[in-house]
SEVO-314719 format. One record per atom (N, C-alpha, C, O): atom name; x, y, z; residue number from 1; residue in one letter. Coordinates in nm, 3 decimals. Example, Ala and Ser with C-alpha at 12.3 -4.5 7.8 and 13.67 -1.06 7.14 Angstrom:
<site a="N" u="1.319" v="-0.569" w="0.780" k="1" r="A"/>
<site a="CA" u="1.230" v="-0.450" w="0.780" k="1" r="A"/>
<site a="C" u="1.320" v="-0.330" w="0.780" k="1" r="A"/>
<site a="O" u="1.424" v="-0.332" w="0.846" k="1" r="A"/>
<site a="N" u="1.285" v="-0.225" w="0.708" k="2" r="S"/>
<site a="CA" u="1.367" v="-0.106" w="0.714" k="2" r="S"/>
<site a="C" u="1.290" v="0.003" w="0.787" k="2" r="S"/>
<site a="O" u="1.341" v="0.114" w="0.804" k="2" r="S"/>
This chain:
<site a="N" u="4.338" v="-1.314" w="4.454" k="1" r="M"/>
<site a="CA" u="4.395" v="-1.184" w="4.484" k="1" r="M"/>
<site a="C" u="4.280" v="-1.085" w="4.505" k="1" r="M"/>
<site a="O" u="4.183" v="-1.084" w="4.429" k="1" r="M"/>
<site a="N" u="4.293" v="-1.003" w="4.607" k="2" r="T"/>
<site a="CA" u="4.188" v="-0.907" w="4.638" k="2" r="T"/>
<site a="C" u="4.215" v="-0.773" w="4.572" k="2" r="T"/>
<site a="O" u="4.330" v="-0.733" w="4.553" k="2" r="T"/>
<site a="N" u="4.108" v="-0.704" w="4.539" k="3" r="S"/>
<site a="CA" u="4.122" v="-0.574" w="4.476" k="3" r="S"/>
<site a="C" u="4.134" v="-0.465" w="4.582" k="3" r="S"/>
<site a="O" u="4.102" v="-0.486" w="4.699" k="3" r="S"/>
<site a="N" u="4.181" v="-0.351" w="4.540" k="4" r="R"/>
<site a="CA" u="4.192" v="-0.237" w="4.629" k="4" r="R"/>
<site a="C" u="4.056" v="-0.201" w="4.685" k="4" r="R"/>
<site a="O" u="4.043" v="-0.168" w="4.803" k="4" r="R"/>
<site a="N" u="3.954" v="-0.208" w="4.601" k="5" r="K"/>
<site a="CA" u="3.818" v="-0.175" w="4.643" k="5" r="K"/>
<site a="C" u="3.769" v="-0.268" w="4.754" k="5" r="K"/>
<site a="O" u="3.707" v="-0.223" w="4.851" k="5" r="K"/>
<site a="N" u="3.795" v="-0.396" w="4.740" k="6" r="S"/>
<site a="CA" u="3.750" v="-0.491" w="4.843" k="6" r="S"/>
<site a="C" u="3.833" v="-0.477" w="4.971" k="6" r="S"/>
<site a="O" u="3.780" v="-0.494" w="5.081" k="6" r="S"/>
<site a="N" u="3.963" v="-0.445" w="4.957" k="7" r="R"/>
<site a="CA" u="4.045" v="-0.422" w="5.076" k="7" r="R"/>
<site a="C" u="3.996" v="-0.298" w="5.151" k="7" r="R"/>
<site a="O" u="3.990" v="-0.297" w="5.274" k="7" r="R"/>
<site a="N" u="3.963" v="-0.193" w="5.075" k="8" r="Y"/>
<site a="CA" u="3.912" v="-0.071" w="5.138" k="8" r="Y"/>
<site a="C" u="3.779" v="-0.099" w="5.210" k="8" r="Y"/>
<site a="O" u="3.761" v="-0.057" w="5.324" k="8" r="Y"/>
<site a="N" u="3.689" v="-0.168" w="5.144" k="9" r="A"/>
<site a="CA" u="3.559" v="-0.199" w="5.204" k="9" r="A"/>
<site a="C" u="3.575" v="-0.280" w="5.332" k="9" r="A"/>
<site a="O" u="3.507" v="-0.255" w="5.431" k="9" r="A"/>
<site a="N" u="3.666" v="-0.377" w="5.331" k="10" r="A"/>
<site a="CA" u="3.689" v="-0.459" w="5.450" k="10" r="A"/>
<site a="C" u="3.746" v="-0.374" w="5.564" k="10" r="A"/>
<site a="O" u="3.703" v="-0.388" w="5.679" k="10" r="A"/>
<site a="N" u="3.840" v="-0.288" w="5.532" k="11" r="A"/>
<site a="CA" u="3.900" v="-0.201" w="5.634" k="11" r="A"/>
<site a="C" u="3.797" v="-0.103" w="5.688" k="11" r="A"/>
<site a="O" u="3.791" v="-0.080" w="5.809" k="11" r="A"/>
<site a="N" u="3.717" v="-0.044" w="5.601" k="12" r="Q"/>
<site a="CA" u="3.614" v="0.051" w="5.642" k="12" r="Q"/>
<site a="C" u="3.512" v="-0.017" w="5.734" k="12" r="Q"/>
<site a="O" u="3.473" v="0.040" w="5.835" k="12" r="Q"/>
<site a="N" u="3.471" v="-0.136" w="5.698" k="13" r="S"/>
<site a="CA" u="3.375" v="-0.211" w="5.779" k="13" r="S"/>
<site a="C" u="3.432" v="-0.243" w="5.917" k="13" r="S"/>
<site a="O" u="3.365" v="-0.225" w="6.019" k="13" r="S"/>
<site a="N" u="3.554" v="-0.291" w="5.919" k="14" r="K"/>
<site a="CA" u="3.618" v="-0.325" w="6.047" k="14" r="K"/>
<site a="C" u="3.639" v="-0.201" w="6.132" k="14" r="K"/>
<site a="O" u="3.617" v="-0.205" w="6.253" k="14" r="K"/>
<site a="N" u="3.679" v="-0.091" w="6.071" k="15" r="A"/>
<site a="CA" u="3.699" v="0.034" w="6.144" k="15" r="A"/>
<site a="C" u="3.566" v="0.082" w="6.204" k="15" r="A"/>
<site a="O" u="3.564" v="0.130" w="6.318" k="15" r="A"/>
<site a="N" u="3.457" v="0.069" w="6.131" k="16" r="A"/>
<site a="CA" u="3.326" v="0.110" w="6.183" k="16" r="A"/>
<site a="C" u="3.288" v="0.026" w="6.304" k="16" r="A"/>
<site a="O" u="3.236" v="0.078" w="6.402" k="16" r="A"/>
<site a="N" u="3.315" v="-0.103" w="6.296" k="17" r="R"/>
<site a="CA" u="3.284" v="-0.192" w="6.408" k="17" r="R"/>
<site a="C" u="3.369" v="-0.156" w="6.530" k="17" r="R"/>
<site a="O" u="3.318" v="-0.145" w="6.641" k="17" r="R"/>
<site a="N" u="3.498" v="-0.137" w="6.508" k="18" r="V"/>
<site a="CA" u="3.591" v="-0.110" w="6.618" k="18" r="V"/>
<site a="C" u="3.570" v="0.030" w="6.676" k="18" r="V"/>
<site a="O" u="3.571" v="0.048" w="6.798" k="18" r="V"/>
<site a="N" u="3.551" v="0.128" w="6.591" k="19" r="L"/>
<site a="CA" u="3.540" v="0.267" w="6.636" k="19" r="L"/>
<site a="C" u="3.398" v="0.305" w="6.677" k="19" r="L"/>
<site a="O" u="3.378" v="0.406" w="6.745" k="19" r="L"/>
<site a="N" u="3.300" v="0.226" w="6.637" k="20" r="G"/>
<site a="CA" u="3.164" v="0.248" w="6.683" k="20" r="G"/>
<site a="C" u="3.069" v="0.319" w="6.588" k="20" r="G"/>
<site a="O" u="2.950" v="0.328" w="6.618" k="20" r="G"/>
<site a="N" u="3.118" v="0.369" w="6.475" k="21" r="S"/>
<site a="CA" u="3.027" v="0.432" w="6.379" k="21" r="S"/>
<site a="C" u="3.092" v="0.444" w="6.241" k="21" r="S"/>
<site a="O" u="3.214" v="0.444" w="6.227" k="21" r="S"/>
<site a="N" u="3.006" v="0.454" w="6.142" k="22" r="E"/>
<site a="CA" u="3.053" v="0.472" w="6.004" k="22" r="E"/>
<site a="C" u="3.123" v="0.607" w="5.989" k="22" r="E"/>
<site a="O" u="3.224" v="0.617" w="5.919" k="22" r="E"/>
<site a="N" u="3.069" v="0.709" w="6.054" k="23" r="D"/>
<site a="CA" u="3.129" v="0.843" w="6.043" k="23" r="D"/>
<site a="C" u="3.270" v="0.845" w="6.100" k="23" r="D"/>
<site a="O" u="3.362" v="0.900" w="6.038" k="23" r="D"/>
<site a="N" u="3.289" v="0.787" w="6.218" k="24" r="L"/>
<site a="CA" u="3.423" v="0.782" w="6.277" k="24" r="L"/>
<site a="C" u="3.518" v="0.700" w="6.191" k="24" r="L"/>
<site a="O" u="3.636" v="0.734" w="6.179" k="24" r="L"/>
<site a="N" u="3.468" v="0.593" w="6.133" k="25" r="A"/>
<site a="CA" u="3.551" v="0.509" w="6.047" k="25" r="A"/>
<site a="C" u="3.595" v="0.585" w="5.923" k="25" r="A"/>
<site a="O" u="3.712" v="0.579" w="5.885" k="25" r="A"/>
<site a="N" u="3.503" v="0.657" w="5.859" k="26" r="R"/>
<site a="CA" u="3.538" v="0.736" w="5.741" k="26" r="R"/>
<site a="C" u="3.643" v="0.841" w="5.775" k="26" r="R"/>
<site a="O" u="3.739" v="0.862" w="5.701" k="26" r="R"/>
<site a="N" u="3.624" v="0.907" w="5.887" k="27" r="Q"/>
<site a="CA" u="3.720" v="1.009" w="5.930" k="27" r="Q"/>
<site a="C" u="3.856" v="0.946" w="5.955" k="27" r="Q"/>
<site a="O" u="3.958" v="0.997" w="5.908" k="27" r="Q"/>
<site a="N" u="3.859" v="0.836" w="6.029" k="28" r="W"/>
<site a="CA" u="3.985" v="0.769" w="6.061" k="28" r="W"/>
<site a="C" u="4.056" v="0.720" w="5.935" k="28" r="W"/>
<site a="O" u="4.178" v="0.732" w="5.923" k="28" r="W"/>
<site a="N" u="3.980" v="0.667" w="5.841" k="29" r="M"/>
<site a="CA" u="4.039" v="0.616" w="5.717" k="29" r="M"/>
<site a="C" u="4.102" v="0.726" w="5.633" k="29" r="M"/>
<site a="O" u="4.192" v="0.698" w="5.554" k="29" r="M"/>
<site a="N" u="4.058" v="0.850" w="5.650" k="30" r="S"/>
<site a="CA" u="4.104" v="0.957" w="5.561" k="30" r="S"/>
<site a="C" u="4.211" v="1.048" w="5.620" k="30" r="S"/>
<site a="O" u="4.257" v="1.140" w="5.553" k="30" r="S"/>
<site a="N" u="4.251" v="1.023" w="5.745" k="31" r="E"/>
<site a="CA" u="4.350" v="1.110" w="5.809" k="31" r="E"/>
<site a="C" u="4.474" v="1.031" w="5.850" k="31" r="E"/>
<site a="O" u="4.465" v="0.910" w="5.874" k="31" r="E"/>
<site a="N" u="4.589" v="1.097" w="5.856" k="32" r="P"/>
<site a="CA" u="4.710" v="1.027" w="5.902" k="32" r="P"/>
<site a="C" u="4.688" v="0.969" w="6.042" k="32" r="P"/>
<site a="O" u="4.637" v="1.036" w="6.131" k="32" r="P"/>
<site a="N" u="4.728" v="0.845" w="6.058" k="33" r="A"/>
<site a="CA" u="4.712" v="0.776" w="6.186" k="33" r="A"/>
<site a="C" u="4.848" v="0.765" w="6.255" k="33" r="A"/>
<site a="O" u="4.943" v="0.708" w="6.199" k="33" r="A"/>
<site a="N" u="4.857" v="0.818" w="6.375" k="34" r="I"/>
<site a="CA" u="4.983" v="0.815" w="6.449" k="34" r="I"/>
<site a="C" u="5.034" v="0.672" w="6.462" k="34" r="I"/>
<site a="O" u="5.153" v="0.646" w="6.443" k="34" r="I"/>
<site a="N" u="4.945" v="0.580" w="6.493" k="35" r="A"/>
<site a="CA" u="4.984" v="0.440" w="6.514" k="35" r="A"/>
<site a="C" u="5.032" v="0.372" w="6.386" k="35" r="A"/>
<site a="O" u="5.096" v="0.267" w="6.391" k="35" r="A"/>
<site a="N" u="5.001" v="0.431" w="6.273" k="36" r="L"/>
<site a="CA" u="5.044" v="0.375" w="6.145" k="36" r="L"/>
<site a="C" u="5.155" v="0.461" w="6.084" k="36" r="L"/>
<site a="O" u="5.166" v="0.476" w="5.963" k="36" r="L"/>
<site a="N" u="5.236" v="0.517" w="6.173" k="37" r="N"/>
<site a="CA" u="5.349" v="0.600" w="6.131" k="37" r="N"/>
<site a="C" u="5.304" v="0.719" w="6.048" k="37" r="N"/>
<site a="O" u="5.368" v="0.759" w="5.951" k="37" r="N"/>
<site a="N" u="5.191" v="0.776" w="6.091" k="38" r="R"/>
<site a="CA" u="5.130" v="0.894" w="6.026" k="38" r="R"/>
<site a="C" u="5.093" v="0.870" w="5.879" k="38" r="R"/>
<site a="O" u="5.086" v="0.965" w="5.800" k="38" r="R"/>
<site a="N" u="5.069" v="0.747" w="5.845" k="39" r="Q"/>
<site a="CA" u="5.021" v="0.715" w="5.710" k="39" r="Q"/>
<site a="C" u="4.869" v="0.715" w="5.711" k="39" r="Q"/>
<site a="O" u="4.807" v="0.691" w="5.814" k="39" r="Q"/>
<site a="N" u="4.808" v="0.742" w="5.597" k="40" r="V"/>
<site a="CA" u="4.663" v="0.747" w="5.584" k="40" r="V"/>
<site a="C" u="4.613" v="0.605" w="5.554" k="40" r="V"/>
<site a="O" u="4.652" v="0.546" w="5.454" k="40" r="V"/>
<site a="N" u="4.526" v="0.551" w="5.641" k="41" r="P"/>
<site a="CA" u="4.477" v="0.415" w="5.619" k="41" r="P"/>
<site a="C" u="4.418" v="0.391" w="5.480" k="41" r="P"/>
<site a="O" u="4.441" v="0.285" w="5.420" k="41" r="P"/>
<site a="N" u="4.343" v="0.488" w="5.428" k="42" r="A"/>
<site a="CA" u="4.283" v="0.472" w="5.295" k="42" r="A"/>
<site a="C" u="4.390" v="0.454" w="5.186" k="42" r="A"/>
<site a="O" u="4.366" v="0.386" w="5.086" k="42" r="A"/>
<site a="N" u="4.506" v="0.515" w="5.205" k="43" r="E"/>
<site a="CA" u="4.615" v="0.498" w="5.110" k="43" r="E"/>
<site a="C" u="4.689" v="0.367" w="5.133" k="43" r="E"/>
<site a="O" u="4.735" v="0.303" w="5.038" k="43" r="E"/>
<site a="N" u="4.701" v="0.327" w="5.259" k="44" r="L"/>
<site a="CA" u="4.770" v="0.202" w="5.289" k="44" r="L"/>
<site a="C" u="4.702" v="0.081" w="5.226" k="44" r="L"/>
<site a="O" u="4.769" v="-0.013" w="5.182" k="44" r="L"/>
<site a="N" u="4.569" v="0.084" w="5.220" k="45" r="V"/>
<site a="CA" u="4.498" v="-0.032" w="5.166" k="45" r="V"/>
<site a="C" u="4.514" v="-0.047" w="5.015" k="45" r="V"/>
<site a="O" u="4.459" v="-0.140" w="4.956" k="45" r="V"/>
<site a="N" u="4.589" v="0.043" w="4.953" k="46" r="N"/>
<site a="CA" u="4.620" v="0.026" w="4.810" k="46" r="N"/>
<site a="C" u="4.705" v="-0.097" w="4.785" k="46" r="N"/>
<site a="O" u="4.706" v="-0.151" w="4.674" k="46" r="N"/>
<site a="N" u="4.777" v="-0.141" w="4.887" k="47" r="T"/>
<site a="CA" u="4.859" v="-0.262" w="4.874" k="47" r="T"/>
<site a="C" u="4.813" v="-0.367" w="4.975" k="47" r="T"/>
<site a="O" u="4.753" v="-0.334" w="5.077" k="47" r="T"/>
<site a="N" u="4.842" v="-0.491" w="4.945" k="48" r="V"/>
<site a="CA" u="4.807" v="-0.600" w="5.036" k="48" r="V"/>
<site a="C" u="4.881" v="-0.583" w="5.169" k="48" r="V"/>
<site a="O" u="4.821" v="-0.599" w="5.275" k="48" r="V"/>
<site a="N" u="5.008" v="-0.549" w="5.162" k="49" r="A"/>
<site a="CA" u="5.088" v="-0.532" w="5.285" k="49" r="A"/>
<site a="C" u="5.032" v="-0.417" w="5.370" k="49" r="A"/>
<site a="O" u="5.024" v="-0.429" w="5.492" k="49" r="A"/>
<site a="N" u="4.995" v="-0.309" w="5.306" k="50" r="G"/>
<site a="CA" u="4.938" v="-0.196" w="5.379" k="50" r="G"/>
<site a="C" u="4.804" v="-0.231" w="5.441" k="50" r="G"/>
<site a="O" u="4.776" v="-0.191" w="5.554" k="50" r="G"/>
<site a="N" u="4.722" v="-0.304" w="5.368" k="51" r="A"/>
<site a="CA" u="4.593" v="-0.347" w="5.421" k="51" r="A"/>
<site a="C" u="4.612" v="-0.437" w="5.543" k="51" r="A"/>
<site a="O" u="4.533" v="-0.430" w="5.637" k="51" r="A"/>
<site a="N" u="4.715" v="-0.519" w="5.541" k="52" r="E"/>
<site a="CA" u="4.744" v="-0.605" w="5.657" k="52" r="E"/>
<site a="C" u="4.785" v="-0.521" w="5.778" k="52" r="E"/>
<site a="O" u="4.748" v="-0.554" w="5.891" k="52" r="E"/>
<site a="N" u="4.860" v="-0.413" w="5.756" k="53" r="L"/>
<site a="CA" u="4.896" v="-0.323" w="5.866" k="53" r="L"/>
<site a="C" u="4.773" v="-0.259" w="5.928" k="53" r="L"/>
<site a="O" u="4.760" v="-0.252" w="6.050" k="53" r="L"/>
<site a="N" u="4.683" v="-0.213" w="5.844" k="54" r="V"/>
<site a="CA" u="4.560" v="-0.151" w="5.891" k="54" r="V"/>
<site a="C" u="4.477" v="-0.253" w="5.969" k="54" r="V"/>
<site a="O" u="4.428" v="-0.224" w="6.078" k="54" r="V"/>
<site a="N" u="4.463" v="-0.371" w="5.914" k="55" r="D"/>
<site a="CA" u="4.385" v="-0.476" w="5.979" k="55" r="D"/>
<site a="C" u="4.445" v="-0.514" w="6.115" k="55" r="D"/>
<site a="O" u="4.373" v="-0.528" w="6.213" k="55" r="D"/>
<site a="N" u="4.575" v="-0.530" w="6.119" k="56" r="T"/>
<site a="CA" u="4.643" v="-0.566" w="6.244" k="56" r="T"/>
<site a="C" u="4.623" v="-0.456" w="6.348" k="56" r="T"/>
<site a="O" u="4.595" v="-0.486" w="6.464" k="56" r="T"/>
<site a="N" u="4.638" v="-0.331" w="6.309" k="57" r="F"/>
<site a="CA" u="4.618" v="-0.222" w="6.404" k="57" r="F"/>
<site a="C" u="4.476" v="-0.222" w="6.458" k="57" r="F"/>
<site a="O" u="4.455" v="-0.207" w="6.578" k="57" r="F"/>
<site a="N" u="4.377" v="-0.239" w="6.370" k="58" r="L"/>
<site a="CA" u="4.238" v="-0.240" w="6.415" k="58" r="L"/>
<site a="C" u="4.211" v="-0.356" w="6.510" k="58" r="L"/>
<site a="O" u="4.136" v="-0.341" w="6.606" k="58" r="L"/>
<site a="N" u="4.271" v="-0.472" w="6.484" k="59" r="E"/>
<site a="CA" u="4.257" v="-0.585" w="6.575" k="59" r="E"/>
<site a="C" u="4.318" v="-0.552" w="6.711" k="59" r="E"/>
<site a="O" u="4.259" v="-0.583" w="6.814" k="59" r="E"/>
<site a="N" u="4.435" v="-0.491" w="6.711" k="60" r="Q"/>
<site a="CA" u="4.499" v="-0.453" w="6.836" k="60" r="Q"/>
<site a="C" u="4.412" v="-0.354" w="6.913" k="60" r="Q"/>
<site a="O" u="4.399" v="-0.365" w="7.035" k="60" r="Q"/>
<site a="N" u="4.355" v="-0.259" w="6.843" k="61" r="L"/>
<site a="CA" u="4.269" v="-0.161" w="6.905" k="61" r="L"/>
<site a="C" u="4.143" v="-0.226" w="6.962" k="61" r="L"/>
<site a="O" u="4.097" v="-0.195" w="7.071" k="61" r="L"/>
<site a="N" u="4.088" v="-0.317" w="6.884" k="62" r="E"/>
<site a="CA" u="3.964" v="-0.386" w="6.926" k="62" r="E"/>
<site a="C" u="3.986" v="-0.467" w="7.053" k="62" r="E"/>
<site a="O" u="3.899" v="-0.470" w="7.141" k="62" r="E"/>
<site a="N" u="4.100" v="-0.533" w="7.064" k="63" r="Y"/>
<site a="CA" u="4.127" v="-0.620" w="7.179" k="63" r="Y"/>
<site a="C" u="4.211" v="-0.554" w="7.287" k="63" r="Y"/>
<site a="O" u="4.245" v="-0.618" w="7.387" k="63" r="Y"/>
<site a="N" u="4.247" v="-0.428" w="7.268" k="64" r="G"/>
<site a="CA" u="4.322" v="-0.356" w="7.369" k="64" r="G"/>
<site a="C" u="4.466" v="-0.401" w="7.382" k="64" r="G"/>
<site a="O" u="4.527" v="-0.388" w="7.488" k="64" r="G"/>
<site a="N" u="4.521" v="-0.454" w="7.273" k="65" r="V"/>
<site a="CA" u="4.659" v="-0.501" w="7.273" k="65" r="V"/>
<site a="C" u="4.735" v="-0.424" w="7.168" k="65" r="V"/>
<site a="O" u="4.719" v="-0.448" w="7.048" k="65" r="V"/>
<site a="N" u="4.817" v="-0.330" w="7.212" k="66" r="Y"/>
<site a="CA" u="4.894" v="-0.252" w="7.117" k="66" r="Y"/>
<site a="C" u="5.042" v="-0.286" w="7.136" k="66" r="Y"/>
<site a="O" u="5.097" v="-0.275" w="7.246" k="66" r="Y"/>
<site a="N" u="5.103" v="-0.327" w="7.028" k="67" r="V"/>
<site a="CA" u="5.245" v="-0.368" w="7.033" k="67" r="V"/>
<site a="C" u="5.330" v="-0.262" w="6.969" k="67" r="V"/>
<site a="O" u="5.452" v="-0.277" w="6.963" k="67" r="V"/>
């Protein structure tokens, strides 16, 4: 089982890679995201299901496939 801290770190790292910088990733993680139903990614990663939503969205963004 993964901890909230490790889920956050994984999401932050992936967001930095996808968005192009640590600063953009920190900003994105801390603000409501339209694509995530206006939920804050940093709060979503508190749960495994929420972390999966964040990860899936970042993958879609990275590959240009938004469902």
